[in-house]
C-alpha positions, 0 to 999 in steps of 0.5 A, a space after each residue: 443485493 443492493 446495500 442500504 448506505 445509510 449508516 457507516 458501520 455494519 454487521 454484516 451476516 454474509 461477506 462482502 465477497 457474497 455480496 459482490 464486492 472485491 479489491 481491485 487492481 491498483 491500476 484501477 481508475 483512482 477517485 483519490 489516493 489517501 495519505 496520513 500526514 506525517 508529523 511524528 518525530 519518532 519515525 523521522 528523527 531529529 531534522 529528518 521530518 524537515 528534510 523528508 517533507 519536501 520529498 513528501 510535498 512533491 509525492 502528494 503533487 504528482 498524484 494531484 496531478 490526475 487524481 484528488 488527494 485525501 489528507 488525514 491531518 493531526 489537527 487544524 494547524 497541521 492542515 493549514 500548515 499542509 495547505 500553505 505548503 502545497 499552495 507554495 509550491 503550485 499544487 491545485 488545492 481543488 485537488 485537495 480533500 481534508 480529514 481532520 483527526 488525530 494521528 499517530 503516524 504516516 503509513 496509510 497503506 497500513 492503517 487506512 481504509 481498504 476500499 472495495 467495489 462492487 462492478 455490478 451496482 456501482 457501489 463502493 465500501 470500506 473493510 476496516 482491519 484492525 491495526 497493531 502497529 506491525 505485531 504491537 512495535 510501535 505503540 501508540 497506535 489507537 488513533 491510526 487503528 480509527 482511521 478507516 472509519 473516520 474516511 467512512 463517514 467523511 465519504 458516507 461509505 458503508 464500513 464493516 469490521 473483520 475483526 483481526 489484523 490486516 495490513 495493506 502492505 502485506 497483500 497485493 492483488 491482480 484484479 482477476 482473482 489473486 492475491 500475494 502476500 508472504 507467510 513472514 508477515 500474515 503467519 506471524 503470531 504478533 498478528 492473529 495468533 488465533 489463526 492458522 494458514 487456511 482461516 487467514 486465507 478465509 478472511 483474505 477470501 471473504 473480505 477481499 473478494 478474491 479466489 486465491 492467495 499466493 504465499 512467499 516466504 519473507 521480506 527484505 532487511 531493514 523492513 520492520 513489518 515482518 516482510 510486507 509484499 509491497 517491498 519484494 513483488 508486485 503486480 504489474 498486470 494480471 498474469 505479470 509480477 516484478 520480483 526483486 532480485 539481488 545480485 550480490 550473493 554476499 547481500 543478506 538479501 540475496 537468498 531470501 529473494 531467491 527463495 521468493 523467485 523460485 516459489 514465484 516461478 512455480 505459482 500457476 494462476 486461477 487459469 492455470 497459467 504460470 506466472 510472467 516474472 520480470 526481475 527487478 533489481 535492489 537498489 545498492 544497499 541504502 545507508 543513512 547513518 550506517 543504518 540500512 533502510 529497506 530501499 525497494 524499487 517495488 514499493 512503487 504507487 500506481 495511481 491515474 498520473 502514472 507510476 510513482 517510483 522511489 529513486 534514492 540517488 542510487 546506482 541501480 536507480 536508472 535500471 530499474 526505472 527502465 524496466 518499469 517503464 518497460 513493465 509498463 508499457 501504457 503508463 508513465 513511469 514517474 521516479 521521485 526522490 525518497 532518499 530521505 523518506 526512507 529513513 522511516 523505513 517505508 516508501 510511496 506505497 507504503 505511505 498511499 492507499 488508492 480509493 478506487 472509481 466505480 462505474 455500474 457495468 452497462 
């Protein structure tokens, strides 16, 4: 069935999955990566917003070397500032496209659009999940909640609204029917208290186009999202994950990551095979002003240019980069400093949402 894409909002009587749509793996070729440009000093207090911006601009520059970068800008003056700043560091402005609309915060992975593709028809659509700022922790969030629909209008894409809370950082995909997530986040009553695990899985199946949901338990210290998967476990190919581990038994992250590791080793994919699990060390505790930030090498972004990995001027940086390079033999691993960005309690994956390229199967 081919959808008529004359409207950017649809009350579908059948699900995206039934129409042949799915959320592709992050290594699927991108048309663009979408970002919401940071301006909220509540997330980076004092001079921290100014200090993080050079790292953020370098992130944009790196992505733009392989694909378009879509930037949601709070207003026209911010758009002008962004354009001037990118031009000053040598970014090809032809690689940048803007949507100007009010925004609350920078975490586009969670409030931005979820792009689905139909490999048979070559169509693309957006799932506009609800956003409540990680269980209502950081109001207001209504402007961010409207972002997916505005991007759908900008791109002329159909958008559907399942009507429940869902965050992009809470799920990870292998592109072959499997989805990874955590109980601590998706089953938290601050998201969808009216839904049980089976009902949430039904939404994941129907609106992400997956066949299997794999659950770990919890997330890392300092993560205010209640345990997003993109800080702990990530697919690197259809049957392999990198799983964060903490070797120091006295560290608060040790036990929970060991629990997740045991669960991962027990999992079976749709083909009946076990997951191939690569252990990825956590950075030595990332402390900023006596605050333990949720630094994690798993918060990487796979983009056309390579795999952008956050590093923190940390003793474990090179070890993690080497492991990830081995895990991505056909892609260049690109370590970028995130030592100022991480104060906002997220990193490169949290800040971004990929828009896949799509072509009709021949």
